[in-house]
Wavefront OBJ file of the C-alpha trace (Angstrom):
o trace
v 27.486 38.114 -16.111
v 25.102 40.216 -14.097
v 24.147 38.863 -10.715
v 20.983 40.921 -10.422
v 18.824 38.379 -12.217
v 15.135 38.426 -12.527
v 13.127 35.236 -12.373
v 13.913 33.023 -15.335
v 17.200 34.780 -16.107
v 19.825 32.637 -14.290
v 22.491 30.910 -16.364
v 24.536 27.702 -15.936
v 26.878 29.006 -13.222
v 24.261 29.007 -10.409
v 23.448 25.361 -11.181
v 27.112 24.344 -10.972
v 27.849 26.457 -7.897
v 24.704 25.312 -6.064
v 25.609 21.675 -6.748
v 29.353 21.840 -6.032
v 28.926 23.891 -2.852
v 26.453 21.270 -1.592
v 28.670 18.346 -2.640
v 31.752 19.816 -0.946
v 29.916 20.451 2.272
v 29.335 19.188 5.772
v 30.202 15.515 5.235
v 33.499 16.363 3.569
v 34.643 18.433 6.554
v 33.065 16.468 9.397
v 32.695 12.804 8.451
v 35.038 11.973 5.586
v 37.933 11.417 7.954
v 35.642 9.111 9.940
v 35.006 7.105 6.747
v 38.699 6.802 5.881
v 39.592 5.824 9.451
v 36.977 3.056 9.540
v 37.327 1.699 6.010
v 40.814 2.672 4.893
v 41.531 4.280 1.529
v 40.313 1.306 -0.515
v 37.100 1.014 1.498
v 36.476 4.742 1.194
v 37.197 4.502 -2.524
v 34.499 1.801 -2.609
v 32.076 4.204 -0.891
v 32.929 6.934 -3.426
v 32.556 4.590 -6.402
v 29.340 3.020 -5.100
v 27.904 6.424 -4.239
v 28.671 7.725 -7.722
v 27.255 4.571 -9.318
v 24.030 6.005 -7.919
v 24.584 9.720 -8.442
v 26.163 9.678 -11.926
v 23.277 7.692 -13.504
v 20.901 10.067 -11.701
v 22.773 13.124 -12.956
v 22.744 11.719 -16.493
v 19.048 10.868 -16.207
v 18.236 14.389 -15.007
v 20.312 15.876 -17.813
v 18.545 13.633 -20.329
v 15.012 14.369 -19.141
v 15.741 18.085 -18.817
v 16.796 18.268 -22.480
v 13.587 16.581 -23.618
v 11.011 18.768 -21.894
v 10.645 22.188 -20.369
v 11.604 21.783 -16.725
v 9.499 24.241 -14.754
v 9.342 25.182 -11.076
v 9.824 22.289 -8.703
v 12.855 20.824 -10.473
v 13.115 17.122 -9.667
v 9.465 16.989 -8.598
v 8.396 18.465 -11.930
v 10.432 15.839 -13.802
v 9.032 12.962 -11.733
v 5.394 14.087 -11.718
v 5.287 14.841 -15.444
v 6.789 11.443 -16.193
v 5.116 9.139 -13.650
v 1.878 11.100 -13.532
v 0.946 13.645 -10.879
v -0.386 11.186 -8.298
v 2.635 8.930 -7.935
v 4.862 11.906 -8.727
v 3.328 13.682 -5.758
v 3.990 10.705 -3.470
v 7.652 10.694 -4.494
v 7.634 14.495 -4.456
v 6.655 14.526 -0.786
v 9.651 12.283 -0.022
v 11.827 14.585 -2.110
v 10.538 17.639 -0.284
v 11.190 16.034 3.106
v 14.767 15.199 2.080
v 15.299 18.806 1.000
v 13.655 20.313 4.083
v 15.491 17.993 6.484
v 18.710 18.843 4.636
v 18.296 22.410 5.858
v 18.454 21.090 9.420
v 21.353 18.779 8.566
v 23.491 21.594 7.184
v 22.627 23.997 9.991
v 23.558 21.356 12.597
v 26.866 20.874 10.771
v 27.282 24.664 10.611
v 27.106 24.780 14.396
v 29.961 22.241 14.607
v 32.179 24.714 12.741
v 32.223 26.751 15.943
v 33.945 23.995 17.964
v 37.346 25.748 17.929
v 35.733 29.014 19.043
v 33.809 27.274 21.827
v 36.957 25.504 23.063
v 38.868 28.795 23.019
v 36.071 30.547 24.937
v 35.996 27.778 27.548
v 39.755 27.966 27.985
v 39.983 31.769 28.107
v 36.817 32.734 29.920
v 35.706 29.547 31.637
v 32.580 29.372 29.489
v 30.017 27.130 31.226
v 27.844 24.513 29.515
v 27.318 25.285 25.820
v 24.715 23.629 23.563
v 25.364 23.865 19.839
v 21.650 24.306 19.276
v 22.202 27.798 20.641
v 23.844 28.426 17.267
v 21.823 26.167 14.940
v 18.377 27.302 16.067
v 18.850 31.060 15.523
v 20.826 30.318 12.335
v 17.767 28.541 10.925
v 15.556 31.479 11.827
v 17.996 33.918 10.211
v 18.184 31.852 7.029
v 14.410 31.703 6.812
v 14.106 35.446 7.308
v 16.715 36.171 4.626
v 15.035 33.826 2.160
v 11.609 35.350 2.734
v 12.963 38.891 2.432
v 15.546 38.485 -0.322
v 14.550 35.301 -2.192
v 16.639 33.135 -4.545
v 18.703 36.086 -5.800
v 20.472 36.366 -2.446
v 21.309 32.664 -2.450
v 22.725 32.870 -5.960
v 24.985 35.801 -5.061
v 26.268 34.024 -1.930
v 27.269 30.944 -3.927
v 30.182 32.720 -5.598
v 31.722 33.730 -2.274
v 31.182 30.264 -0.821
v 32.862 28.498 -3.736
v 35.804 30.860 -3.436
v 36.173 29.995 0.284
v 35.888 26.258 -0.506
v 38.639 26.492 -3.113
v 40.820 28.329 -0.622
v 40.096 25.781 2.142
v 40.920 22.821 -0.094
v 44.077 24.506 -1.347
v 45.384 24.964 2.223
v 44.288 21.423 3.107
v 46.220 19.827 0.236
v 49.220 22.077 0.961
v 49.307 20.983 4.612
v 51.956 18.685 6.070
v 51.766 16.746 9.344
v 54.275 14.992 11.583
v 52.441 11.747 10.885
v 53.112 12.171 7.166
v 56.761 13.057 7.697
v 57.274 9.984 9.846
v 55.437 7.636 7.497
v 57.877 5.176 5.957
v 55.383 3.074 3.997
v 51.862 3.983 2.964
v 49.270 1.366 3.959
v 46.226 2.328 1.936
v 43.995 -0.216 3.652
v 44.886 0.728 7.222
v 41.904 1.329 9.514
v 40.923 1.243 13.192
v 40.284 -1.975 15.051
v 36.632 -3.087 15.095
v 35.581 -0.612 12.385
v 31.969 0.306 11.723
v 30.076 -1.642 9.060
v 30.630 -0.553 5.441
v 26.978 0.211 4.754
v 26.586 2.051 8.054
v 29.471 4.304 7.048
v 28.010 4.606 3.552
v 24.651 5.794 4.923
v 26.378 8.554 6.898
v 28.690 9.615 4.063
v 26.271 9.312 1.106
v 24.749 12.832 1.518
v 28.196 14.129 0.509
v 27.464 13.017 -3.056
v 23.851 14.133 -3.277
v 24.341 17.817 -3.908
v 24.519 17.294 -7.666
v 20.733 17.699 -7.992
v 20.566 20.882 -5.911
v 20.744 23.088 -8.979
v 17.766 21.363 -10.591
v 15.499 22.985 -8.028
v 16.307 26.342 -9.633
v 14.803 25.167 -12.929
v 11.962 27.666 -12.779
v 14.497 30.491 -12.346
v 16.812 29.472 -15.221
v 17.021 31.192 -18.575
v 17.755 27.946 -20.431
v 17.167 24.878 -18.199
v 17.830 22.456 -21.076
v 21.401 23.711 -21.295
v 22.140 24.782 -17.742
v 20.887 21.683 -15.920
v 22.878 19.039 -17.892
v 26.110 21.041 -18.034
v 25.995 22.321 -14.458
v 24.843 19.034 -12.912
v 27.296 16.720 -14.678
v 30.223 19.103 -14.230
v 29.592 19.354 -10.486
v 29.159 15.571 -10.117
v 32.410 14.676 -11.876
v 34.344 17.479 -10.161
v 33.108 16.321 -6.778
v 34.024 12.677 -7.440
v 37.625 13.525 -8.393
v 38.045 15.817 -5.389
v 36.716 13.186 -2.965
v 39.227 10.595 -4.197
v 42.048 13.098 -3.702
v 40.738 14.124 -0.249
v 40.496 10.469 0.862
v 44.102 9.855 -0.155
v 45.308 13.031 1.555
v 43.527 12.065 4.778
v 44.921 8.513 4.630
v 48.536 9.660 4.457
v 48.215 12.648 6.809
v 46.728 11.214 10.014
v 46.368 7.936 11.866
v 43.089 6.004 11.576
v 42.425 6.705 15.268
v 42.773 10.466 14.758
v 40.645 10.343 11.627
v 37.824 8.651 13.541
v 38.179 10.553 16.799
v 38.648 14.116 15.553
v 35.594 15.655 13.895
v 37.576 18.485 12.271
v 40.712 16.478 11.529
v 41.111 18.392 8.268
v 42.018 21.523 10.237
v 44.918 19.635 11.852
v 46.209 18.755 8.383
v 45.632 22.141 6.736
v 48.506 24.635 6.435
v 46.111 27.287 7.838
v 43.956 25.415 10.403
v 41.390 28.189 10.822
v 40.362 28.051 7.159
v 38.768 24.610 7.656
v 36.077 25.678 10.165
v 35.612 28.822 8.053
v 35.177 26.602 4.992
v 32.838 24.315 6.929
v 30.759 27.277 8.044
v 30.635 28.713 4.526
v 29.859 25.358 2.897
v 27.191 24.357 5.372
v 25.463 27.700 5.454
v 25.484 27.843 1.635
v 24.172 24.283 1.442
v 21.486 25.173 3.941
v 20.773 28.257 1.857
v 20.581 26.101 -1.279
v 18.225 23.651 0.425
v 15.993 26.389 1.774
v 15.889 27.855 -1.743
v 14.903 24.536 -3.329
v 12.637 22.843 -0.744
v 9.944 25.573 -0.652
v 9.818 25.538 -4.460
v 9.156 21.802 -4.391
v 6.404 22.302 -1.804
v 4.976 25.186 -3.837
v 4.916 22.997 -6.954
v 3.173 20.183 -5.028
v 0.528 22.621 -3.819
v 0.142 24.101 -7.320
v -0.743 20.595 -8.510
v -3.378 20.503 -5.733
v -2.137 17.230 -4.286
v -3.124 18.071 -0.709
v -6.676 17.156 0.384
v -7.689 20.681 1.424
v -8.027 23.455 -1.136
v -7.179 26.177 1.381
v -3.978 24.323 2.205
v -3.050 24.112 -1.497
v -3.809 27.793 -2.039
v -1.786 28.821 1.018
v 1.316 26.808 0.061
v 1.144 27.652 -3.658
v 0.956 31.382 -3.015
v 4.044 33.407 -3.906
v 5.097 37.019 -4.099
v 3.148 38.943 -6.774
v 5.982 39.482 -9.279
v 8.742 36.971 -8.478
v 6.440 34.166 -7.257
v 8.885 33.543 -4.402
v 7.293 30.785 -2.226
v 6.907 32.776 0.969
v 4.360 30.556 2.711
v 6.128 27.348 1.658
v 9.349 28.807 3.090
v 7.657 29.362 6.447
v 6.462 25.735 6.570
v 9.890 24.462 5.511
v 11.561 26.524 8.203
v 9.252 25.092 10.848
v 10.025 21.525 9.745
v 13.751 22.255 9.705
v 13.600 23.627 13.254
v 12.066 20.347 14.475
v 15.053 18.381 13.151
v 17.538 21.011 14.300
v 16.422 20.204 17.829
v 17.566 16.601 17.257
v 21.086 17.954 16.899
v 22.722 14.699 15.670
v 24.435 14.813 12.269
v 24.622 11.023 11.915
v 20.914 10.392 12.590
v 19.766 13.127 10.226
v 22.248 11.959 7.554
v 20.741 8.440 7.567
v 17.208 9.807 7.159
v 18.286 12.059 4.283
v 20.095 9.183 2.559
v 16.908 7.095 2.519
v 14.796 9.875 1.016
v 17.433 10.677 -1.581
v 17.648 7.020 -2.624
v 13.895 7.001 -3.281
v 14.146 10.153 -5.383
v 17.211 9.074 -7.343
v 15.830 5.611 -7.982
v 12.640 7.165 -9.365
v 14.549 9.484 -11.703
v 16.709 6.620 -13.021
v 13.600 4.478 -13.501
v 11.954 7.265 -15.526
v 14.963 7.436 -17.830
v 15.060 3.647 -18.238
v 11.348 3.380 -18.988
v 11.536 6.199 -21.514
v 14.369 4.382 -23.306
v 12.441 1.125 -23.234
v 9.229 2.744 -24.428
v 10.911 4.159 -27.559
v 8.363 6.980 -27.693
v 9.010 9.177 -30.784
v 8.201 12.240 -28.658
v 11.111 11.418 -26.334
v 13.980 13.122 -28.155
v 16.438 14.508 -25.585
v 19.422 16.389 -26.951
v 21.541 14.722 -24.254
v 21.188 10.939 -24.092
v 22.187 8.599 -21.331
v 22.249 4.813 -21.841
v 19.328 2.650 -20.752
v 21.650 0.219 -18.983
v 23.177 3.067 -16.934
v 19.730 4.251 -15.836
v 18.664 0.674 -15.030
v 21.823 0.185 -12.967
v 21.116 3.386 -11.052
v 17.527 2.364 -10.268
v 18.496 -1.144 -9.104
v 21.392 0.145 -7.020
v 19.175 2.684 -5.266
v 16.780 -0.046 -4.190
v 19.638 -2.338 -3.155
v 21.406 0.395 -1.196
v 18.225 1.386 0.647
v 17.886 -2.082 2.144
v 21.644 -2.493 2.628
v 21.910 0.735 4.627
v 18.966 -0.009 6.885
v 16.378 -2.623 5.941
v 13.932 -1.399 8.588
v 14.137 2.233 7.455
v 13.834 1.101 3.823
v 10.754 -1.030 4.472
v 9.081 1.768 6.430
v 9.889 4.200 3.601
v 8.397 1.919 0.941
v 5.256 1.320 3.022
v 4.821 5.041 3.721
v 5.287 5.871 0.025
v 2.697 3.260 -0.946
v 0.185 4.510 1.631
v 0.788 8.093 0.553
v 0.208 7.183 -3.100
v -3.028 5.344 -2.288
v -4.309 8.323 -0.286
v -3.446 10.792 -3.045
v -4.933 8.473 -5.654
v -8.230 8.478 -3.751
v -8.373 12.222 -3.150
v -7.088 13.180 -6.625
v -8.860 10.699 -8.901
v -8.792 13.065 -11.868
v -4.981 13.089 -11.980
v -2.880 10.557 -13.797
v -1.364 7.738 -11.806
v 1.109 4.990 -12.542
v -0.309 4.334 -16.004
v 1.283 7.373 -17.661
v 4.952 6.379 -17.542
v 4.191 2.705 -18.097
v 2.037 3.151 -21.210
v 4.977 3.349 -23.575
v 6.930 0.647 -21.759
v 3.930 -1.681 -21.731
v 3.398 -1.000 -25.440
v 6.946 -2.141 -26.205
v 6.706 -5.123 -23.879
v 3.379 -6.122 -25.389
v 4.789 -5.748 -28.895
v 7.766 -7.965 -28.113
v 5.610 -10.561 -26.391
v 3.156 -10.638 -29.293
v 5.965 -11.189 -31.785
v 7.451 -13.912 -29.576
v 4.114 -15.696 -29.221
v 3.410 -15.416 -32.934
v 6.811 -16.863 -33.806
v 6.551 -19.638 -31.224
v 5.536 -23.085 -32.353
v 1.808 -23.591 -32.107
v 0.987 -25.994 -29.300
v -2.565 -27.276 -29.125
v -1.808 -29.003 -25.827
v -1.443 -25.604 -24.120
v -4.703 -24.320 -25.538
v -6.310 -21.226 -24.077
v -9.157 -19.181 -25.538
v -8.164 -16.360 -27.849
v -11.665 -15.272 -28.695
v -13.272 -12.504 -30.689
v -16.905 -11.498 -30.368
v -18.777 -9.367 -32.881
v -22.134 -8.002 -31.812
v -24.262 -4.903 -32.309
v -25.964 -5.264 -28.911
v -23.339 -3.995 -26.458
v -25.580 -1.229 -25.146
v -28.804 -3.319 -25.245
v -27.561 -6.607 -23.767
v -24.356 -6.969 -21.760
v -24.426 -10.783 -21.818
v -21.820 -11.338 -24.535
v -19.503 -8.690 -23.084
v -19.807 -10.242 -19.620
v -19.097 -13.684 -21.007
v -15.994 -12.315 -22.769
v -15.002 -10.577 -19.535
v -15.151 -13.868 -17.646
v -13.189 -15.798 -20.271
v -10.503 -13.089 -20.394
v -10.089 -12.578 -16.668
v -7.300 -15.048 -16.048
v -6.835 -17.722 -18.663
v -7.931 -16.262 -21.975
v -7.691 -13.285 -24.301
v -10.757 -11.509 -25.608
v -11.584 -8.890 -28.229
v -15.103 -7.482 -28.316
v -16.099 -5.711 -31.537
v -19.168 -3.525 -31.501
v -20.631 -3.913 -34.985
v -21.988 -0.735 -36.630
v -23.957 -1.331 -39.795
v -23.122 1.203 -42.519
v -20.413 2.545 -44.783
v -17.215 4.027 -43.438
v -17.158 7.830 -43.445
v -15.864 10.678 -41.354
v -19.208 11.002 -39.629
v -19.444 7.252 -38.981
v -15.874 7.213 -37.659
v -16.596 10.030 -35.188
v -19.730 8.236 -34.002
v -17.795 4.975 -33.611
v -15.148 6.697 -31.483
v -17.819 8.177 -29.239
v -19.403 4.754 -28.747
v -15.997 3.198 -28.076
v -15.323 5.784 -25.365
v -18.596 4.815 -23.659
v -17.726 1.126 -23.963
v -14.332 1.696 -22.358
v -16.003 3.498 -19.434
v -18.165 0.414 -18.870
v -15.134 -1.872 -19.163
v -13.105 0.163 -16.657
v -15.993 0.170 -14.202
v -16.250 -3.628 -14.522
v -12.449 -4.113 -14.270
v -12.531 -5.899 -17.584
v -9.523 -7.417 -19.366
v -11.366 -7.439 -22.693
v -9.963 -5.384 -25.556
v -12.741 -3.257 -27.048
v -13.147 -1.758 -30.501
v -15.766 -0.850 -33.070
v -16.185 -2.132 -36.610
v -18.098 -0.289 -39.332
v -19.211 -2.502 -42.194
v -22.113 -2.521 -44.702
v -23.070 -6.131 -43.891
v -22.785 -8.586 -41.046
v -21.067 -11.097 -43.335
v -18.345 -8.666 -44.361
v -17.916 -7.673 -40.708
v -17.356 -11.312 -39.722
v -14.882 -11.781 -42.551
v -12.966 -8.689 -41.402
v -13.091 -9.683 -37.746
v -11.650 -13.149 -38.385
v -8.627 -11.575 -40.061
v -7.842 -9.182 -37.220
v -4.771 -9.955 -35.096
v -5.502 -11.114 -31.575
v -4.734 -8.753 -28.738
v -2.663 -11.576 -27.213
v -0.312 -12.013 -30.164
v -1.662 -15.561 -30.561
v -3.788 -16.526 -33.506
v -7.517 -16.188 -32.980
v -8.941 -19.593 -32.201
v -12.551 -18.866 -31.297
v -15.459 -16.784 -32.551
v -18.357 -15.906 -30.240
v -21.856 -14.966 -31.424
v -24.806 -13.925 -29.268
v -28.559 -13.669 -29.735
v -31.632 -13.183 -27.565
v -33.987 -16.114 -27.099
v -36.861 -13.617 -26.890
v -36.024 -12.527 -30.441
v -35.713 -15.829 -32.343
v -35.180 -14.077 -35.653
v -31.918 -12.566 -34.340
v -30.228 -15.958 -34.659
v -30.719 -16.084 -38.433
v -27.709 -13.882 -39.363
v -25.574 -16.133 -37.177
v -26.641 -19.409 -38.759
v -26.223 -17.880 -42.223
v -22.571 -17.123 -41.494
v -21.492 -20.169 -39.487
v -20.019 -21.841 -42.549
v -17.896 -18.748 -43.138
v -16.663 -18.891 -39.542
v -15.912 -22.604 -39.714
v -13.985 -22.119 -42.978
v -11.360 -20.261 -40.969
v -10.970 -23.400 -38.776
v -12.043 -21.504 -35.686
v -13.909 -22.868 -32.707
v -17.375 -21.329 -32.732
v -19.591 -20.514 -29.753
v -23.140 -19.210 -29.875
v -24.496 -17.659 -26.678
v -28.277 -17.757 -26.354
v -29.473 -15.380 -23.657
v -32.835 -15.047 -21.992
v -34.581 -13.084 -19.270
v -33.120 -15.280 -16.536
v -29.609 -14.347 -17.630
v -26.798 -16.087 -15.776
v -28.852 -16.393 -12.598
v -26.845 -16.761 -9.405
v -23.751 -18.029 -11.237
v -23.666 -21.170 -9.105
v -24.442 -24.075 -11.456
v -22.888 -24.877 -14.820
v -24.281 -27.885 -16.714
v -22.119 -29.371 -19.458
v -23.930 -31.870 -21.678
v -21.814 -34.577 -23.314
v -23.599 -36.685 -25.915
v -22.538 -39.438 -28.278
v -22.043 -36.810 -30.988
v -19.640 -34.703 -28.906
v -16.378 -36.558 -29.419
v -14.761 -33.424 -30.844
v -16.664 -30.832 -28.792
v -16.559 -32.443 -25.339
v -13.106 -31.403 -24.105
v -13.532 -27.820 -25.327
v -16.861 -27.563 -23.499
v -15.256 -28.785 -20.267
v -12.294 -26.412 -20.576
v -14.597 -23.453 -21.200
v -16.438 -24.301 -17.995
v -13.125 -24.442 -16.143
v -11.940 -21.105 -17.603
v -15.244 -19.494 -16.655
v -14.775 -20.501 -13.025
v -11.484 -18.610 -12.925
v -13.458 -15.371 -12.568
v -14.515 -14.201 -9.084
v -18.135 -13.894 -10.255
v -18.201 -17.687 -10.641
v -15.991 -18.627 -7.700
v -18.864 -20.369 -5.899
v -20.040 -22.223 -8.992
v -19.908 -25.983 -9.535
v -19.606 -27.790 -12.834
v -21.974 -30.679 -13.374
v -21.175 -33.050 -16.206
v -24.333 -34.482 -17.777
v -23.793 -37.473 -20.025
v -26.479 -38.595 -22.458
v -25.854 -42.003 -24.010
v -27.787 -45.182 -24.825
v -28.198 -47.612 -21.914
v -25.447 -49.942 -23.131
v -22.800 -47.158 -23.174
v -23.683 -45.364 -19.928
v -21.249 -47.125 -17.588
v -18.369 -46.970 -20.028
v -18.868 -43.261 -20.717
v -19.190 -42.424 -17.029
v -15.887 -44.184 -16.295
v -14.242 -42.256 -19.131
v -15.456 -38.964 -17.694
v -14.322 -39.864 -14.184
v -10.890 -40.777 -15.528
v -10.769 -37.503 -17.460
v -11.612 -35.540 -14.298
v -8.856 -37.331 -12.394
v -6.076 -37.149 -15.001
v -7.028 -33.658 -16.118
v -7.104 -32.323 -12.539
v -10.471 -30.702 -13.201
v -12.389 -29.037 -10.327
v -15.351 -31.335 -10.784
v -16.560 -33.654 -8.062
v -17.283 -37.242 -9.164
v -20.626 -36.741 -7.427
v -21.400 -34.087 -10.042
v -21.266 -36.533 -12.919
v -24.785 -37.493 -13.925
v -25.541 -40.230 -16.446
v -28.802 -39.935 -18.349
v -30.161 -42.673 -20.559
v -30.981 -41.565 -24.073
v -34.425 -42.904 -24.993
v -35.475 -43.311 -28.586
v -38.793 -41.499 -28.176
v -37.370 -38.511 -26.232
v -35.287 -35.903 -28.039
v -31.994 -34.549 -26.716
v -33.425 -31.053 -26.477
v -36.280 -32.220 -24.263
v -33.899 -34.028 -21.895
v -31.690 -30.947 -21.538
v -34.692 -28.715 -20.882
v -35.988 -31.005 -18.178
v -32.654 -31.594 -16.392
v -31.133 -28.096 -16.632
v -34.022 -25.896 -15.554
v -32.102 -24.698 -12.497
v -28.719 -24.288 -14.212
v -27.291 -20.767 -14.538
v -25.422 -21.711 -17.691
v -25.887 -24.759 -19.862
v -23.167 -25.755 -22.330
v -24.077 -28.029 -25.225
v -22.330 -29.019 -28.420
v -23.441 -28.553 -32.014
v -22.188 -29.472 -35.484
v -22.228 -27.619 -38.767
v -23.950 -30.560 -40.452
v -26.928 -30.137 -38.147
v -27.104 -26.442 -39.068
v -27.220 -27.356 -42.742
v -30.180 -29.651 -42.108
v -32.129 -27.840 -39.390
v -30.925 -24.243 -39.664
v -31.745 -21.954 -36.747
v -33.876 -24.623 -35.054
v -30.694 -26.067 -33.556
v -30.443 -23.015 -31.254
v -34.135 -22.445 -30.558
v -36.667 -24.037 -28.242
v -34.787 -23.483 -24.950
v -36.887 -20.580 -23.678
v -37.667 -22.149 -20.287
v -34.061 -22.488 -19.054
v -31.246 -20.032 -18.412
v -28.508 -18.945 -20.777
v -27.019 -21.527 -23.113
v -23.633 -21.722 -24.767
v -23.521 -23.777 -27.954
v -20.005 -25.003 -28.740
v -18.534 -26.332 -31.984
v -14.829 -27.196 -31.846
v -12.653 -27.113 -34.970
v -10.542 -29.950 -33.519
v -10.455 -32.109 -30.425
v -8.595 -30.393 -27.563
v -6.298 -32.260 -25.219
v -6.870 -32.053 -21.470
v -3.623 -32.870 -19.693
l 1 2 3 4 5 6 7 8 9 10 11 12 13 14 15 16 17 18 19 20 21 22 23 24 25 26 27 28 29 30 31 32 33 34 35 36 37 38 39 40 41 42 43 44 45 46 47 48 49 50 51 52 53 54 55 56 57 58 59 60 61 62 63 64 65 66 67 68 69 70 71 72 73 74 75 76 77 78 79 80 81 82 83 84 85 86 87 88 89 90 91 92 93 94 95 96 97 98 99 100 101 102 103 104 105 106 107 108 109 110 111 112 113 114 115 116 117 118 119 120 121 122 123 124 125 126 127 128 129 130 131 132 133 134 135 136 137 138 139 140 141 142 143 144 145 146 147 148 149 150 151 152 153 154 155 156 157 158 159 160 161 162 163 164 165 166 167 168 169 170 171 172 173 174 175 176 177 178 179 180 181 182 183 184 185 186 187 188 189 190 191 192 193 194 195 196 197 198 199 200 201 202 203 204 205 206 207 208 209 210 211 212 213 214 215 216 217 218 219 220 221 222 223 224 225 226 227 228 229 230 231 232 233 234 235 236 237 238 239 240 241 242 243 244 245 246 247 248 249 250 251 252 253 254 255 256 257 258 259 260 261 262 263 264 265 266 267 268 269 270 271 272 273 274 275 276 277 278 279 280 281 282 283 284 285 286 287 288 289 290 291 292 293 294 295 296 297 298 299 300 301 302 303 304 305 306 307 308 309 310 311 312 313 314 315 316 317 318 319 320 321 322 323 324 325 326 327 328 329 330 331 332 333 334 335 336 337 338 339 340 341 342 343 344 345 346 347 348 349 350 351 352 353 354 355 356 357 358 359 360 361 362 363 364 365 366 367 368 369 370 371 372 373 374 375 376 377 378 379 380 381 382 383 384 385 386 387 388 389 390 391 392 393 394 395 396 397 398 399 400 401 402 403 404 405 406 407 408 409 410 411 412 413 414 415 416 417 418 419 420 421 422 423 424 425 426 427 428 429 430 431 432 433 434 435 436 437 438 439 440 441 442 443 444 445 446 447 448 449 450 451 452 453 454 455 456 457 458 459 460 461 462 463 464 465 466 467 468 469 470 471 472 473 474 475 476 477 478 479 480 481 482 483 484 485 486 487 488 489 490 491 492 493 494 495 496 497 498 499 500 501 502 503 504 505 506 507 508 509 510 511 512 513 514 515 516 517 518 519 520 521 522 523 524 525 526 527 528 529 530 531 532 533 534 535 536 537 538 539 540 541 542 543 544 545 546 547 548 549 550 551 552 553 554 555 556 557 558 559 560 561 562 563 564 565 566 567 568 569 570 571 572 573 574 575 576 577 578 579 580 581 582 583 584 585 586 587 588 589 590 591 592 593 594 595 596 597 598 599 600 601 602 603 604 605 606 607 608 609 610 611 612 613 614 615 616 617 618 619 620 621 622 623 624 625 626 627 628 629 630 631 632 633 634 635 636 637 638 639 640 641 642 643 644 645 646 647 648 649 650 651 652 653 654 655 656 657 658 659 660 661 662 663 664 665 666 667 668 669 670 671 672 673 674 675 676 677 678 679 680 681 682 683 684 685 686 687 688 689 690 691 692 693 694 695 696 697 698 699 700 701 702 703 704 705 706 707 708 709 710 711 712 713 714 715 716 717 718 719 720 721 722 723 724 725 726 727 728 729 730 731 732 733 734 735 736 737 738 739
């Protein structure tokens, strides 16, 4: 295989070598003995298993997603942003980039520790005065940056082969080594550890970066000839190889040195190795290659973020997205990454930097596992990866990442979550045209909604837990918003609403295109009003056929439709005629029927709701009260009060008032007893006249009606209320129970 690759020509080997050289890196040489000394072999085995319960699901999720879509430049960021949507993908991508950029510093700091034997020798031989390891790490970072800018990813890929060879040699000498401790060991105590050991999760946070290198090769996705093959094979092979090697290394450390030596000696592996010098050489090679891998990957992530224009300033995006003319090497992004790495290099503490990296990696891995899980749950036909993980494995990985974040350091985890949320909100405001959370959840919500609808449909119908499942059919969406607003209020919290915009005519291609255009405009209005109403259009040659079709449509809630809403304008009395002509049809379906009569006053200040209960409203009364209660669940009506108006003959007034007061008390209704008004029904004064006189100041008046009255009086039942606000006429199919 030729090593002189052009962009887009790398094979599987660079993915494997990039991952395995990062896995078998700084932590293995510097801190794995510390882990074994504090936790013993069994405890360290627990760290390895727990760490791989996170990394293996992530590796499988990456392999799965990579075989379903073309993974372009940016690697993990590309996967996340094209699954979650660019806005939330960018928020996670920034965390990913920081983990990669800080990793450069982490590996360079560890690289400097490889020079400990040389520094000790120099002090002993030449009396070397004070020596700061940053004298090595700082110029090493500058050199790496210069090499990457000048030579690009091709240099890093070539170096990987030499590094892996040195690692194999170092491990071979390590496993071949024999110590006096081992020779004198009569029995092997696998759980032996130091007194007062460090906490398990503290040790885990320091050691976890040892397992995270498996995704390093994904960052080369834009440079691979066949990412769909190379990423799954290279990533999974490196992950499993690393896990086996770490178990063997932990055992070798356990039986080769005392717990005190394992904890106290940073390069204890060199004391065990048959050739001690190969361990610092291996550490230097592994750390510098890991740093090289990170400084190859991090700028590409930053370049991809800038290419998606996620930063608020266009000049900033253009600067960071710019690459070399032919290879597109991210020169400017490399400069920024180098500067960030230098800041953390000055910190100089491997443990501190390791904890920060662990937190960022957990966020990234959890996101990738969540993407895989949601794609499985969504059952989208377009999601057809050639490599398939299991949904339960991805779910386990996502949950474990969240759990481990808070177990390692609850304060760090909380700060990370808050920062990610703030970052997402900022990006969402500055990049409103990009997709946000909705993208990945659309398929999952579709499946969840489907299952819930089937469950609700199969559930036993319970009238005692009634809630409105209402459908409105009207041709006046763009002329009068009253019916839509009323549906919006009913559907805000307690109910489910479907608004059908009726289009008179015969179905055709032209009519269908026009209907879709109108629906798009309706949805814009609904989004602006934060509506929970489901919108659609209905083309039909007659209003009667449209009603018949509408009543047979499934409810958006999965429940059966239980209410039909009509609307007409009081200033156009003739517009009520089609409604009265079709009420019998609506009632034949045993639906509750509401007729909204709207006038110039509209819904006024939305402060006063009058509900009129008459002697004829035995069936309608409870439904009218519950509709008033549901209406008040919307913020628009939060300052409103319901006033119950009872209209009965003198002899029944006291009895009916007591019944209403008892209903308010037992039904826990938000109605003050002071808002119950009893009105005597006089023989020479009609009901309509009483309502008009008492409800002049009401913003909405709710009254009952019966089909029998429509048969006798026709449209007159709904007319004659021009001087008061909007009215809602209610006819219940059955008496509702208020518990």
